[in-house]
N, C-alpha and C positions, 0 to 999 in steps of 0.2 A: 238809344232809340234805333234799332237796326233799319236797315236801308230796304226792307220790305214796308217799313211806316213810313217811307219817304217817297215823295214823286215829284218827277220832274214836269213843271209845267211850262208853257209857252203863249205867246202873244203874237199869232202869226200875222194879223191884220198888218203889224208892224211892218213887213216884207219879208217872209219867209214863203218858198215854194214847197209843193208835196212834198219834192225829193229832200228838202232841208227837213221837215219834219219825220221822214222817213228815216234820215240816219240818225236824228237824235233820238228817236223812239227805240230803233235798235240796239244804240249804244245804252240808254238807260237800261233796256234788258237785259244788255249782257254783263251789265257790273251789277245787276240784282236790285236795282230800284223795284217798288211796288206797283208803281203805275204812271202812267204817261197820258196827261190831260192836257187841252187846249182851251183855248177862250173861245167864244162864239160871237164875232163883231165882224162888221162889215167895212168899216171906215177905219184908218189910222189915225193915231193919237199924236199929239204932243208936236204938231209939226212936221212929221216924217212923212215923208212920201209915200211908203208902204207899197213900192213898187217891188213884184210885178202885180201885187193886188191881192184881194182875200181869196181865202180858200173856204169854200163851203164846211162846216164842221163835220157834218154827220157824214159827208162823202168822204171826207179826210178819214175819218175813224173807221170807216167800210174798208178803206185800203189798208190801213194799220193792223185791223182786223186780220187780214190775210198774210199780213207780212211777218207779224210777229205769232209768239207762240204762249207765253207765259205772262207779260206785264199787262196789267190791268188799263182799260182806256175809257176815257170819257171826258165830258165838257164842265168847264169852270168858267162861266156857266152858261146855257142856253139860255133864249130869252125867250118867255112867253108870247112874245108878238111877233117871232121871227114864224111860227109855223102852228098852225091848226092843230089840236090836242088828239084827234085821232089819227091822221099821218103822221106826228110825232111819235106816237105810241108803236107805229108800225114800222117806223125806219130803227128805232132804238132796238125795236125787239128782231128785226132782222140783222141788223149789227151784232147784236150779242150772239145769235145763231153762227153769223160768220167768225165769232173770234171763239167760239165754243165755250161762250158763257163767262166774257172779261168785261163785259160793260158796266160802267155806271153813268148816272144821267143827274148832272148837276144842271138844278131849271132855277131861273129867276124872273123876276117881273121884266127886266128891260129897262134902261134908264137913260140912255145916249140918243137923244133926240137927232143928233144931227146927223147921225148913219142911217135913220128911217127916213129921214127926208131925203137924204142922198140916194136912197134905191127904192123911194117909194113904197115904204112900209108904215102902215098906220100906226100912230102913238098917239094913243089915249091920254087923258089927264092918270095922275099916280093912283086916285084912288078906284077908276075904273082899270088899270092897269093890276092892281092887287087883286080885283074882282074876280078879272079873266085868270089871274095865274093861280086861285085858288081853285077855280072852275077847273082848269088843265090838271091841277095835281090830282083832284076827284077823278077826273075823267082816265088820266092814264093809269093810275092805281087800279081802278075799276075795270078797265079792259084786260089790264094782264091779270088781274085775281080771278076773273070770272071761268069758272069752268069748261071745259071744253065741251060742246054741244049745248050749252047755253047760250043767251043772248044778255047784252048789256046795254040799258038805256038810261038815258039822263036828259032833264029839262032843265037848264039853267036859265040865267037873264042874258046869257053871251053865246052860248052854246046847247044845242039838242042833236043828240044823237038817238036814235030809233030803231030796236032791236040787232045792234050791231052784232055779227058773229064774234067780235072781240078776238081777231086773229089777224096776224100771228102769234103765237106765243114764244116768249124768249125761252132761253135754256135755262136760265137760273131761276128759280121757284119765285123770288123777288129781285130785280135787277134794284141794286143800291140806289137812292134817290139821294142827293147831296142838295141841302137848301142852305142859305147862307146869307150874309148881309147885319147891317147895323142898327136896322128897324126896330123900335123898343116895345113894339106891342102886337102887329100883326104876324112879323118877320118870327117870332120866338113861338107865338102861336100856332103858326104855320107848320115849322118845323118839329113841334111837338107832337102834331097829329099826323104828319105826312112822312117825315126825313129819317133817312137812315144814318146819316152823317150832317152834323150842323158846321159850316166853316166858316169862317171870318176872314174876308178879304185883304190884305195887305193892312191893318190895322196894329196900332202899338200894342204891348203886351198887355197893359192894364185894360185896352178896351175889350181885348180878347176874353178876357177874366170876367167883366162886366157883364158882356153879352151870354156868354154862358153861363152866368148864376141866372140870368133872366130866363134862357130857355130850360134851365132847371127847372125854377119855377113855375113854366110854364107847362112841361111836363106833369107836376105835381096838381096843378089844376084838372088835367084830364084825366088823373089817376095812371099816367104811365111812369114806368121806372126811368128815371133820367139816365141811369146806368146804360140802358138800353140804346143809347145813343152814341156814335163818334164825336168827338169832339177835333176839329181839325181846324189850321190856320195857314191861308196864303201868304208866303213871307218871301221877300227877295233875299236871292242867295248871291255874294260876291264874295268869292275865296280867292287869294293868290297865295304861292309857295312861298312868297316872302312879300315885304312891305312894298317892293316895288312894282310888283306884277299885281298886287291888289289896288295900288293906286291906277294902275293901268285900267283894269278893269272897271274900278269905280267910274272913272273918266266916262265911260261909255255910257252909264245910267244918267249921268248927269246930275246925279244926288253927291253932296258933299261927303266925303269917307268918314268923318265925326259921325254923320247921321246915320250911315248906313251901318255902322258898328253899333249903334244906340238901338235903331231899330230893327234892323235884319239880322241873318244870318252872314257875317261880314267879316274880312281881318284874315291875320294869317290862320293857317288850319287849328292852332290851339286855340285861338278867339272865337272861330266860327263854332267848337264843340262846346265852348261854354257857353254861346249862344243857346247852341240848341238845347242844350242841358235846362236852362232858365225856360224856354217853351215847354220842355216836358214836364219842368217840375210845376208849372202853372196849370197844368191839366190839358197840355194840347197832345193828344194821342195818334195823330197823326199830321205832318207837314208837307202842304204844296210848295216845292221850292220852284221860283221864278228866277231862271239866269237870264241877263238881258240878250246877249247875241247867240243867236241859234245856230251860227256854225262854227261855235267856239267848243269841241267837241273835248279839248284838252281841258276845259274848265271842269266840264261833265266828270271826266275822270277825276280830276282832282276833287272835287266834291264828293264822290265817293268813298275816296281814299282817307277824307279827311273826317267825313260823318259816319262811316261805315264801322 
């Protein structure tokens, strides 16, 4: 799998500044990775203090759009509860123009009640979140696809748009939309209808295979060619030049090294290449790799050397 089919992803709510993200994105671009993606969260997880605090995903990406030249950038994933669909479409289209057409929008329902409570964001029940998510997909897609000079309207249970000029337009004729998750019914159906790429976030290999099968079946139901989607996975990456370095990096993750080797791209370079091949053989066309330490640029160098 070439480096262009691998991305570096990060979870900056765990404690990363914009400068940290900029250094990581520039190094990923220099090394030849295909993309740089970030989470869209407002609260640190797993007992981490998260200092100096969260950074806004789309403000960050706007900055990175001007500081990079080739690498694709986006979210894995923005929450539909965080932003109204019209302003979201405007923000993403503007960042796409700022990047010269390199943006990808990962969008999900939102799932973590605590971060919503911490920052005063409404958190509806799961069924309403899915309903809002589906309307957001229809609205964002509709705004971008409306021809210049025409208007877009939408009347739904949660959002109403009246004669929107549907501006600005992104540079790309179609901004890639990444949908993902482990839901067995609505998630595959929505992916079949709206997604450019379907992603499973940090699940075992067999769960990836099962979910891809569900998405392929959902495509068949609506007459979409399943091969028209990209199938990807988010995978933790933890590589050491030797066993000692691997164990040191594994300690940072808090995950037993044996478990890392079983479920992630992990171990020595030879072991990591074998893990990568297993994902590729299972049908993963793109892997979004998550290293735990944002400031360990030597790790990014090693990942590129081991997997490129």
